N, C-alpha and C positions, 0 to 999 in steps of 0.2 A: 257474528250472527249463523246460527247453526244450516251444513249446507242441504240438509232437506227445507228449510224453512225457505232457502236460498229457491232452491230447484221451485222451490211452488210461487213464489212468487213471480220468477222469472216466467213459468208455464203460464202461468194467468196472467199477467202483461203482453206477454207471445200473441193467448186466445183473445183479450181487448184490440190490439193492433191490427189484427188479418183477421175480423169480423164482415163480415157482408154487412150493407142495414139491413136495419127488421120493416117490418112493415106488419107494424102492430097493431091492433086492436086495442084502445082502451072503452072498456059500455060505462051507461050512467052509471052505475055502480059505484065506480071504480071513487070520484070524485066524491060519494057518502062518506066513502071507507077509508079515506085521506082525511074526511073532515075531523070522520071517528077519533082516530087514532091523533088529532093535533090537540080537539079537545082532551081525548083523555089524559095525554104528556101534562096543556096546561090543567088539568083537575087533581092528579100526583103532584105537579109540582106546588102547588097549592098545597094540598096536605101535609107535604116533607117541609116544604118554608112552614106550615105552622106548628110545627111535631119544634121542628129546628128555635123556633122563633120562642116560643113557651120554655126551650132551656134557657135559652140565651137570660129573658126576665129576669130566669130563677137565676143565676147568678145575683142579680143588682136584686138579687128583695130582700129587704129587711127583716124578716119572718124569718125564725129562726126552726130547727126542726121539717119532720116530713109532715106537706101540707094535707094526705091523704089520712096521718095518723088523726085520729079525733080525743079530743083534751083527756079524758078520760081512758082510755088505755095505754096499757102498757106495751113497752116495744114488739110483743111476740101479737099485738091483737086482742087480749085478752082484755076483759074489765077487768077493772082494779079492784 
């Protein structure tokens, strides 16, 4: 392990070990922000999941060639 990283890790551990009790205040908007972050994470996961599901299904598809290419176009997209 890098010596600088080890010193940083030990410093962080010491700061956590010797910290006092925090009398923190959580305002009512905190729950809203946490809920918004959770919903954003779920939505992002669904988008990424759909992207990879489409690629996964493409591995097993029976059609040959590019699905975006129309039958009357050449490989570079120009009409025949």
